[in-house]
N, C-alpha and C positions, 0 to 999 in steps of 0.2 A: 283343623290340626289346630286341639290346644294347648298338649302335650306329646312334648315327647315319650317314645316308647320305654324308656328307662325313666321317663319320670324325672329323670333333670331337663331344664333349661342352658346348656352350655353353649359355649362357641358354636361346635361344630353347628349345632340344632336352629339356634340361631343365624348360622349365618346360610341355612340351608331353607331354612322358613324365609327372610330379606332376600333372596336368589329367587324362589316361589312364586314372593309376594311381584318383585318384579320385574317377572320374563311373561306371569300374566293378564303385566300394562295398567295401565288406569282404564278404575271399574269402578262402581259407585261408591265400595266399599275402598277403595284400594288406598286412601288415606292412613281409614281405619286402623287394618293393617299397619300397616308401615307404623305408626306411635304405638299399638300392643308390640308388638316385633322388641321395640324400642321399650317403654317400661320394661322386656326384660332382662333387657343389658342393664337397669341400675340394681339388679340384685345383686347386694354384697357377695363374696368368695373369700372362702381362706386361700386358697389356691393362688399363686402369684403370676403362674402361668396363666390362668384365665383370666386374668383380670385385664391381663397384654393381649388380650385375642379381643376379649373384649375390650378395651381400647381401641381396638384395631377397628373392631368392626364398626365402633362410635364415629372415626374415618368415611370408614365406607359407606355408611350409609349419609353422612350429612352431603359426600359427594352424589351418591343418588338423589337427592333431596333437591340441591341446590344445583343440579344439570349441568355443569362446566364440561361439555364434551367433553374434553380433550385429555381429563380424567377416570370418566364416568367407562372402559374400559378399564385400570387398573384397577376401578374398586370393584368390580367386576369380574375381579381373577384373584381379585387377593379374595371377595367369599368365597367362592370356589374352591380358593383352598385351604381354609378355615375348614368348610362344609365338609372337607375332605377326614379333618377327623386324627392323619394322620400324624402330626411333628414329632 
């Protein structure tokens, strides 16, 4: 999964990718996939709403990587919400 169907890698696409990587669990390239996803989040956007979503994605990714179990569930719910793309 290198490009989303529309060619844009917006917050919904990136959230979906993060969910996919997280749910497949630790594999040989798990950290590589997370790093590629993190790189997608640092691309500039002129849309203030999109930038806010990307900041929320950054927070969710930080929670997933540090694994404070009390916050992982909240991070997953945020990713699921953002992945739907209906906001």
